[in-house]
N, C-alpha and C positions, 0 to 999 in steps of 0.2 A: 123635259125631264128627264129621268135619272134610271139606266138600269140596272142588272145585272153586275155585280160588283162595284158598285158606284161608275163606269162608266154610261156616258152619254146616250143616247140611244143613237145618235147618228152616228157614233162612234163604233155600235153593235154593229150596225150594219154596217157597216164599212168593213167590217173583220169577219161577219159571217155572212152576209148574205139576206137576214131576213132579220126581223125583230125576236124570234125567237131560237134561238140558239141550238144547232142539232138539231132540231126538228127538217128546216128545211132543204139541207143537202143533202138529205136521207130518200127525202118525199123529189127530187129534182132525179137524184139519182136513179130512182125505180122506176122514176115512169118511163126516164129514156131506156133505160132495160126491156120497159116493157114494150114498149114502142119498137124496138128492135125485134122482139120475138114475134110480133103483130105482123111485121113486114115481112123477118126469115118468112112465115106461114102464108105468106099473104104468095110469094114469087115464087116459092119454090111448088117445084111437078105435083100437078094432082097424084092420085093412088092408084095405081094401073095393079089391076089383081090378074097373079097365073098363075095357070091350073094345068098343075105338074100331072094329074093324071087322077085316076083310082086304085087303091091296092086293100083289096079282103082278104079273109081267111076260112076258110070255110071247115072246120076241124084240123085235123092236124095234120092231114096229107094233103089240102086240098088248097085250092086259095084261085080267084078271079083279079086278073092285073087289067087297065083299062086305061095305055095310054094313047091316047091318039088315035089313030090308024090302025095302034097296036091291040092286041087284045087276045091274052091268056089264059089258059084255065087250070085248072086239076094240078098235075103235077107239073107242069112246065110252070106254071105260077106261081107256084109251090118255092119253087127255085127260083123263081126271079122274086117275091117278095124276102124270101131270107136274103139273099143279096144285097135288098135296097134295104130291106132294118139294117145291116152286121155295116153296111156303108156310111150311113146318117148316123152309127152309133159313137161316141167323143171319147178319144183315146185306142190308142196300137193296143192297149194290151186288152180293152173290154171286146174289139175287134176280135183278136185272137182269139178268147179267151170265150167268146160265145159259138162262135165258128168252131173251134174245136169241140163245145159243149151238143151243138150241133150232126154234127159230121158220129158223135160217139153215139146217140140216143138214136 
């Protein structure tokens, strides 16, 4: 039989690896990539949750902090919450601006 471009089917099969030109390579490559991703997920370590504690504000001048055995309330909790809040901000400029705003007000 004659395939695309007038080539016999046997020569088309030798050139591309399939009777349908262009599809088989994509399907085989996708299958290999999918199998590799599934294998990575199977071999990856299980998810582990880490409890970093709880921080909560109560109004403007009070907060509650519970970090394992450490427990702070009211003023000390508020200061601790503010320090942690500033620590987790992105960028030195943002940290500086927020710290100044907290001190000013």
